[in-house]
C-alpha positions, 0 to 999 in steps of 0.5 A, a space after each residue: 529528517 526536516 519538517 519539509 521532507 516529512 511533509 513531502 514524504 507524507 504527501 507522497 505516501 498518501 498519493 501512492 498508497 491508493 494510486 497504483 504506484 507503490 507507496 513503499 517504493 516511492 517512500 524508499 526512493 524519496 528517502 534515498 533522494 533526500 539522503 535520509 540514511 537513518 532508520 525511519 520505520 517509525 515515520 513510515 508506519 505513522 504516514 501509513 496510519 495517516 492513510 487509514 483516515 481516508 479509508 475510514 471516511 470513504 467506507 465508513 458505512 461498510 466499516 460500521 456494518 462490520 463493527 455491528 456484526 463482526 461475526 460475518 462472512 466479510 470479516 472472515 474474508 478480510 482476515 483470511 486475505 490478511 494472513 499471507 502478508 502477515 506471514 511474509 512481513 514476519 518471516 522476511 522482515 530483514 529482506 524487506 528492510 534491505 530491499 528498501 535501500 536497493 535502487 535495483 530492487 525498486 526498479 524491478 518492483 516498478 516494472 512488475 507493477 507496470 506489467 500488472 497494471 497493463 494486464 488489469 485494464 484488459 480484464 473485462 468479465 467482472 460481474 461478481 458482487 461482494 456477497 459472492 466473494 469466496 474464501 479462495 478469492 480472498 486467499 488469492 487476493 491476500 497472496 497478491 498483497 503479500 507480494 506487494 509487501 516488497 517495495 516497488 510493487 503496488 499493493 492496490 495495483 496487485 490486489 485489484 488485479 487479483 480481485 478483477 481476475 477472480 471476476 469481482 466487479 470493479 466497484 466491489 473489488 476496490 471496496 474489498 481491497 481498500 478494506 483490506 488495507 485496514 488490518 494490514 496497516 494495523 498489523 504493521 503498527 503492532 509490529 512497530 510497537 513491538 520494536 519500541 517495547 523491545 527497545 529497538 526503537 527508542 521513543 526519545 529518538 522520535 521527532 514527533 513534530 515531523 511524525 505529526 506533519 507526515 501524518 497530516 500530509 498523508 491523510 489529506 493527500 490520501 483522501 484526494 487519491 482514494 477518490 481519484 483511484 475509485 474513478 480510475 478503477 471504474 473507467 479501467 484507466 489504470 494503464 496510465 499509471 503503468 506508463 509512469 512506473 515503467 518510466 520511473 523504473 527506466 530512469 532508475 536503471 539509467 541512473 544506476 548505469 551512469 552513476 
C-alpha cells in the first residue's frame, strides 16, 4: 500500500464510518480497486481508531459523565448493545474476512443498506429520550450492529434505524449509536492485538508511515462526516444516501456481469 492509497482509504473510512454508506464496504471496495491483495487488517483497525477521535470530541461531555459515574444505566446499556457484535466478530471472523474480498457480497450489503435507509426516513414517531431507553432497546440496536459487522451493511444506518424504530428521538438515537462505536472499535483493536501476540501479524510487516497517514486522514474526515450526519439525522434526509449505495450496488453487479 502506497502513502497516497493510505490517505485516500483513510479519508474514505472517516467519511463512511459516520455517513450511512458502510465504511467496511468502502474500504474493501477501495482495496479491490487499488489491487491491494495482502492482509490489511492492521490498517483497517488503525483507521477505525482514527474515527474514535471525532466521537470523543463531539460527545466529550457525555463520555466524561460516563467516566465520572461508570456504574450507571447508560453504561450497562452500551455494554449490552456491544455484546451481539462481539459474538458475531469472534465466531464468524473467517466468514467476515472472506466477505471483504467478495464483490457480490458487497453488492448485497449495499442493497440492504439502501433499503434500511429508505425505511429510516419514514419513521416519524420518535420521542423517547436517552433516560427512557430500555435494555430491550439496547439489545435490538446491538443486534442491528452485529448484522452490520459484514461489509456493505452500514453500522450507523442499521443502528440508527433500529433506534428510531424503538421510538428513540433522532438526537438521542444518534448519540447512543455513536457512543456504541467506542466499545465496538476498542473491541476490534483488542482482537488485532491478540493477532499480534499470537504471531499472526508481525510488527516488522507493518508500515507505520502508511498507518499514521491513514489514521490522520480518517480522524479529520470523520470529524466532518459526524457533524454532517447529525444534521442529516435531525432533518430525516438519510434516503439520499440510499440512492448512492443502491447505485453503487448496481454498478458492482453490472461490472460482475460484464467482466
